BAMAR-83866 format. One record per atom (N, C-alpha, C): x, y, z. Coordinates in steps of 0.2 Angstrom, whole numbers, plus 5000, padded with zeros to 4 digits. Layout:
BEGIN
XYZ/...
***
This chain:
BEGIN
540957715556/541357645557/541857635553/542557645557/543157615554/543257545552/543357545546/543557465542/544157445547/544057375550/544757345554/545257325547/545757335548/546457315546/546357235544/546557235537/546557145536/547157135536/547257065540/547857075541/548157035534/548757035531/549057015523/549556935527/549156885522/549456825522/550056815518/550556795520/551256765515/551156705510/551256715503/551056635502/550956595501/550856535502/550956465502/551656455499/552156425505/552656395501/552656365493/553056365491/553056345485/553556275486/553256215482/553556145482/554056175475/554656135478/555156125472/555656075472/555856055468/555955975469/556655965472/556655905477/557355895478/557355805479/557955805479/558155725480/558055685485/557855635487/557855625493/558355545493/558755545499/559155475498/559155435504/558855395501/558655335507/559155255506/558855235511/559355175511/558955125509/559455065504/559055035500/558655005503/557854975500/557254945504/557454865505/557354845510/557654775511/556954735509/556354755508/555754695509/555254735503/555354775501/554854825495/555254845489/554954835485/555054875479/555054955480/555754975476/556155035479/555255095477/555255095472/554655155471/553955135475/553755065478/553255055483/553755085490/554355085492/554655105497/554355195498/554855205492/554755275490/554155315493/553655295488/552855315490/552655305499/552755235500/552755255507/553055295511/553655325509/553855375512/553555425513/553555465507/553155515505/552455505505/552055445506/551455445508/551355485516/551855445521/551955465527/551955555528/552255585524/552455655525/551855695523/551655665516/550955715512/550355705514/550355635518/549655615519/549155575517/549055555509/549055515506/549355505501/549355445497/549655405491/549555445487/548955465485/548855495478/549155575477/549255615485/549655675485/550555625483/550655615485/551455565486/551455535479/551155525473/550955505469/551155565464/550755625466/550555685461/551455735463/551755705470/552355755470/552855685467/552955635468/553555585465/553655605458/554455595458/554355625449/554955575448/555355565449/555555485449/555955445453/556255385452/556255335458/557055325458/557555335459/558055305459/558255225462/558655175457/558655125460/559255085458/559855125455/560355075453/561155095456/561155175455/561855195455/561655225464/561055255466/560855275473/560155255473/560155215480/559455245481/558855285486/558655295482/558055375483/557555395478/557355455480/556855485473/556955555475/556555585466/556455645468/555855655468/555655715471/555055755472/554855815474/554355835473/554255915474/553855895480/554355955485/554255965492/554156035494/553756055498/553956135502/554456115507/554756185509/555256185514/555056125522/554356135524/554256105528/554156035527/553856015520/553855935519/554755915519/555055965519/555855925517/556155925524/555955965529/556055965537/555755885538/554955865538/554655835540/555155755536/555055755531/555555705528/555955685526/556555725532/557355705532/557255675541/556755685545/556655665550/556355575548/556255545541/555855485542/556555445544/556155365547/556855305546/557055315539/557555305539/557855265532/558055335528/557755375528/558155435523/558755465526/559355475523/559855475523/560055575522/559755595515/560055645515/559255685509/559155755510/558855785506/558955845504/559155845496/559455905495/559255935487/559055995488/558756045483/559056005476/558655995472/558955995464/559256045462/559556055459/559856135454/560156085447/560156135444/560356125436/561156165435/561556105433/562256165430/562456135423/562556215421/562956195415/563556185416/563756145410/564456125407/564656185404/565156215407/565556285402/566356265400/566356275394/567056265394/567356315390/568056325390/568356375387/568156415381/568456425375/568356435368/568556385365/568356365358/568456315355/569256305356/569456235356/570156225354/570156165347/570856175345/570856135339/571556105341/571456045342/572155985343/572455965335/573155965335/573355965327/573755885330/573655835326/574055775327/574555775321/
***
């Protein structure tokens, strides 16, 4: 008997940090609003708490969370979600040290 070939499954998508910009919440504290938005996509409040990294509430309204590509697509469709962007680190680079004389 010949062995049946096994199908190779691709690895599950890795969750990466994204920043989710939202409308300012009207009737809830920002963190509660952000947890509710995440819970609607992740399926449980516990999963949402595990994914939520930071709540923004002063200069912008939103939060950062670890999300898979599928979750990014789903959360982008939620009411009040304005934009979802992948977080990235930027390094400031300056040229050679300059000396100023007065």
